[in-house]
C-alpha positions, 0 to 999 in steps of 0.5 A: 663129285671127285675131280677126274684126272688122266691116267699115267700123267703128272697132276699138281694138286693144291689144298688149304690146311687149318690149325686144329686148335684155332681153325686159323690157316696153317703156315709153315708146316711140313705136311706129309703126303700118302695116297691110296690107289683104287682097291687099297684099303690103306694109305702108302707112300707116293712114288717121289713126293713125300711132303707137300710144298707151301704156297702161302696163307695156309695153301700147299701143293704136291705133284702126283707123277705118272706112277702115282696116277697109273691106276684107273679108279679111285685115288685118295690123297691124304695130308697129315701133321700133328698141328692140323686137321687131316687134309683129304682129296678124292680123285678119280683116274680115267683113261687118257684116251677114252676119258672114262666113256664107254659103249661109244659109236665108232670114232669118225677117225677110224672110218675108212674110205670105201674101196669098193661100191657094189651096188646102188646109184651115184646121182651127183659127184661135185669133183673127184680129187684123187685118181680113178682106179680103173674104167670098166667098160667104154661106151662111145667115143666121148663117154666112159661107163663107170660102175654102170653110170655113164659119164659124158665128156665136157665140150672139147674134151676127149676121153682117152681110150681105156687102157689097163696097166698090163703086166704081161704083153705076149703079142702084138706090137707097141707103137708108142712108149713114153718111158720103159722103167725095166728091161727083163731080158737082153737079146743082142747088142742093140736089141732088147726083148720086152715080154717077147717083143724085140725092141730095136735101138735107133741109129747111134743109140746103144742099149745099156746092159740090163741091171736091176736095182739090187736091194741085197748082194749075198754072193758074187763079186762087184768088179767095178763101182764108179762112185759110192755117194752113201753108204747107210749100213755096213753089216759085214766086212770080210777084208778091212779097208786100207787107207787107199780104199778111203777118199780124204772126204771119207776119212774126215767124215769118219774122223768127225763122227767119233766123238773126242774125250772132251765131248764124251765128258760134256755129254755125261755132265749135261745128260738130262735127268742125269741124277734126277728129274730136271737135274744133270750131273753138273747141276748136282755137283754145283748144288753139292759143292755149295752145300758142302764147302760154299759160304752160308748165311742166315743159319740162325734165321728162318732163311738159310743161303749157301753160296757157290764156291766162287761167291757169285751166286746163292745156289741154295735158299732154304726156308727153315721153321723154329726147329731148323726143319726146311719147309721150302728150298729154292735151288740155282744150279745154272 
């Protein structure tokens, strides 16, 4: 059975190659890699990799990237070299979320907590950890009725009167209010009107002017603002502020937020994958400098090294065969 791999994910594939003539382990070879995705009737180039990397003792590996594994279904991988029998590996690309399974019952994570129970009887409840939305009917002083089931208070516990959260109070008297979060209309200097009910300030207390918390101000004029602690986004400025409009802390904050030329240069040089995957511009320049005008050694051997321009470290170490072809490369860009 073909090995199953997740769709659109990187996968490292290992294989062993044997010489056609003797059947011995094939070492030090350049093995070209091609793939055939589901539905394709021929082999084509991989997205990034072109040759396998030698591990040793006839073993090699190649990395399939997320583009190589993007198509569900059969994925054939082929390795070729004139000295070996073709290497063939069969894979099956499956969904990374379902694992290729179909016709499953609904996943437990998709089961919502029921919001309404319209019928039936709840005979035993261990504990209620959240809030009870409402008590629809009150039975006696110490019992409440919830969906037709009578709940009796424990010894020493008294249920409060059932009070819904009112949206409008049009008549009557409120005798005790913990906190009033907003006042919709102001009547006089020391009285406010709450849904038709007049509330008078206590002696020595003056009600503040009624101010809603605005989200957007599209017109009008703000004449006096004590302190602005944070401004998230300014979408439009009719008049640009002058220096007198900014405090020293604001000016310092704005100046600190603007990157310097050196910071911009560093950001460019050290941008992740600035040249290739896992290779910044700075690292690319170091490697290129070593290859172009750094000291070189071992050019007549199977191991060639190129030094950095300060002659302190081997930047490039390459393994080459008798033809001078590179079969493995180790980079040091730090």
